[in-house]
N, C-alpha and C positions, 0 to 999 in steps of 0.2 A: 929819821923815820926808818923803822925796822923793815927788813926784807919781807916779813910776813904781812905787814900792813899794806905794802905795795901790791903784793899778789892778791890780797883780799879785795883791794880797791879795784883792780883790773877785772876780777871775776864779777864783782857787783855791777860794773859798767856794762859788761857784756850781757849779763842777765837783764839789765834794764833795757838795753837796746833790743834784745829778742822779744821782750814783753811788749815794747812799743810797736814793733813790726807786726806782732800778732793782733794787737788791738786795732791797728790801722787797717789791716787786711779785713777784719770783721766789719769795720765801719764803712768799707768801700761799698758803693751802691751795687745791688745785685743786677745782673743783666738777664735778658730773656732771649730765648731761641724758639722758633716755631718749627715743629716737625710734622710731616705728613705720615701718619701711621696707618697701616692697613688694618681694616676691621675684619675680625673673625665672626662667623655666625655659629653659635653653639646651640645644641638641643633643639634643632628645627624638627617639628613633628614629621613622622615618617611619610605621611600622605601630603606634605606641603613642600613648597619651594619658595625661596626668596626671589621675587621677580623685580623688585625695585629697592634702591637704597644706595647710600654712598659706599664707595670702595675704600676710601680713606677718611680719617678724621684728623683735625688739627689739634696737636698737643703742644702746650706752652711749658717750656722748662725754664726754671730760674736758677741762677747761680753765677759763679765767677766765670770769667772767660776760660780759664783752665778747666773748670768743671764741665762747662758746656761743650768744650772741644772734645771731650771724651764720650759724649752721648751720641748715639745713632738711633734712627727710627727702628732698626731691627731689634734693639734692646727692649723696646716697649711693646706690650701686648694690649691691644684694644679689642674688646669683644662685646657682643650683644647676646644675651641669653633669651632664647625664644621658647623656653619651657612653658607648656600650656598656652602658647599663643594661638590666636584665631586668625582666620583669613581676613584680608583687607589691608588698607593702608593705616598704619598707626605709628605713634611716637614711642620709641623704646630708649631705655637708659643705656648709655655706653659706659662700660667699665674699663678700668685700667689695671694691668698687672705689671709691676716693675720690680722684680726681686733683686736686680743688680744695680739699681740706680738710687743714690742717696741724696738727690736734690729734689726740691718741690716740683711736682708736675700737676697740670690741670688741663681739662678739656676746654677748647674754645666754646663748644656747645655740649652740654651734658646729655641732651636728648637729640636723637635723629629719627627721621621718618623712614620706615621700611614697610614694604608690602609683601605679604605672604599670599600665595595662591594655592588652591587645592589642586592636586594632580589627578588627572583622569587617564585611563588607558583604553585603547581600542585596537583591534586587529586590522591590518591592512595587507592587501595582496601586493607583493613586490613585483615591480617591472624591471627588466634588464635592458639597459640602453647601451648599444655599442657605440664606440667612438674610435677614430683612427682608421688605419688602412691595413687590410690583411696582407700578409706576405704573398708575393706573386705566385707561389706554387700551391696556395691553399684557397679554399672557398668556404666562407662563413655561412652556415645554414641555420642559425638561431642558437639560443642558449636557454638553459633552465637554471633555477636558483634553488638552493637547499639551505633553509626552508623557503617555501614559496610564500608564506605568510609570516609577518612579524608583528610584534606588539609595540605600539607607539604610545609613550607616555608624555603628557604635556599639560600645562595649565588648561583649565576647561575652555577658556575663550580661544587659546592658541590651537587646541586640538580641533576645534570646529573649522579652522582655516586650512587644515591639511588637505591638499588636493591630490597628491600622489607621492608614493614612496618608491625610490629607485636604487639600483646598484649599477654603477658604470663598469662596462666591460671594455678593456683596452684591446682592440683587435690586433694591434701590432705585436702583442705578446702571446697570443693564443697558439697552441700547438696540439696536434691530434692526440687524444687520449689524456690530456692534462686538464686539471681543474685550477681555478683561481679563487682567491678571496677578495672581497670588495666591501667597502664601508657602506652602510645603509644611509641614504640621504632622505630627509623628510622635508618636503617642499610645499609651498603654497601655489596658487593658480598662476602666479607670475614667475615660478621657478626659483623663488627665494627661500632660504632655509627658515624653518619655523623656530623661533627663539624658545629656548628651554626645553626643546623636544629631545627625547632619547628613544633609542630603539633596543628591543630585546629580541634577538641578539644584536650587537652593534655591527657585526660583520657576517656575511653569508658566503656560502661556497657557490661559485658559478661553474657550470659545466657546459662549455661551448661545444656545439656540433660543428666539426671541421672535417672537410673532405679535400682530397687532392683536386686542385683546379684542373679542368679539362684543357687539353691542348687546343690551339686555334690555328686556322689556316684561311687563306683567301682563295676564292674560286671564281673563274669566269662564268658569266651567265649566258646560257644558250637558249634562244627562243625556240619554241616548238610550234609548228604551223599545221593548219588544217584548211582544206578548201583551196580554191584558185581564184585569182582576180577575174573580173568581167572579161568576156571575149574581146580581144584586141588590146588588152592591157597586161602589163607585167610588173613584177617587183624588181626595181632596179637597185635598191639599196635599203638598208635599215640601220637604225642606231638603237642602243640600249643604254639607258641612264638610270642608275649607275650600271656599269658593265661588270662590276665585281661585287662579291658579298663575302663577309666574314662569317665563319661557322666554327662552332666548338664541339668537341667530342673526344673520344679516346683516340690516341695516336693510331691505333690499328684501323679504326673505322675511317678516320680522315685519309689514311693512305690509300684506301680503296676508291675514294671519290675523286673523279676527274673534273667534273663541272656540276653546276647547279642549273637545272632546266626550269623554264617557265611553264605555267599551265598553257594548254594549246591556244593559239591565236587564230581566230577564224578569218581567213582572207576572202571568203566567198563573196563575189560580186563587187569587189573593190574597184573603183574607177579613179580614185585620187589618193594623194598622200594622206595617211591617217595615223594618229597617235593612240595607242592603247595603254591603259594601266592594267597590268596583269600580275597575278600573284606568282610567287616562286613555289615550286613543288617541294614538299617535305621529303627528307631523306632519313630513313630509319637510322638511329644511333647518333645523329648530329643535331645540333641546335643552331639556328641562325641567330647571330648576335647583332646583326645590323638590319638592313632593310628586309622586309618580307614581301615587298612588291616593287616592281620597276615600271618605267615608262618605255615602251617600245614604239619608235616612229618608223612606219613602213612607207617607203617612197614608191609610188605607183606612177607609171607613165604608159603612154600608148606605144604599142608595138609598131615596128616599121612596116609590117604586112599583116595580113589576116591569118598568118600561120599560128599554130597553137602556141600558147604562152611558153616562154623559155623556163627552164628549171629555176627554182628559187636559189639565191646565193647560199653558199655553205657557211660563210663566216660573217661576222659583224662588219658593218661599214665603218668609215672613218668617224 
C-alpha cells in the first residue's frame, strides 16, 4: 500500500468522525430554560399611568445546555405597546426583542392583563411638620414653605383619597438664617402614602423661624401679706408649695430679679390654720416656665396674752 493511500484513508476517517459528531449533536434532544424577564411599558398616553400589571413575564428558551448557559434575562427585551390604549383593565400582547440571541424563544403567555388609569391634578396647601429636637441654644418659632401650594397628580380614585400634603422639617438641623429642602409627601387620612401620586415640585424650600433660646433661672417664692389675724391670734409659721419657680428671659433681666412674689394674701380675721391657692406676680421681661400659682399654708395659733399680734415671720417655714 502506497504512502499516499494511507494518508488519504486517515483523512477520510477523521472527516467521517467529525460528520458523525455533528449529526449526533443535532439529533440530541433540545433542552428548555425558563427566564423571568422584566416587562417594559411603551407609548403610554401622556394623561395615563399603568396602575396594574405584571412586572415580569416568563420566557421559555430552547437549545443545548451550552447555548442555554449563555443566555441571561437581561439579553431579552419584553414590552407592551400602549399606543392609543384606553383606560381600564384589558389584555395586551407582550412582544419580545432578542437581537443577540439565536435560539428559539417563546412566552409562557402571549397576553397579559394591564390596567391604565387616567391622571388628574389638583392643588393642595402644604403643611410643614417639625420632628426631632431643637439645639439647646435655639428656639423654634414655626416655618414657612416655598411654594406654599403644590400640584398633586394621581389616578382619579387615588386623588380623591388625598387627605394632606406635608414636608417634614428636621429640627435638629435648623440654624438661624438658613433654609432647607424637603421632599413633598402625599398622604391619606391614616398617614399612608397615596400610590402613584406625584408632586410638582417634588421638593420645597423650608424657611424655619429660629431665635436664640432665652436663659433660665430658678427663684424662691416670697408670699406677700395684707391684713392681720383675729385679735388674740398670730401667724406662727407658713409653708409654700412649691417654694421655687423656673423663669426664662434675657440674662440681663434675670440678673436683676431676686425673687418671685405672690399676689397679696389676706390674713384679716384668721383664727385657724388656712391654705390659700394664690397666683404669682408677673415680672416684666421674664416668663414663668413652671407653675403660675402656688399653695401657701398659714399656721395660726392663739397668742399667749391679749397683747397685739406679733409681727409676721420674715422667711418661709420648714
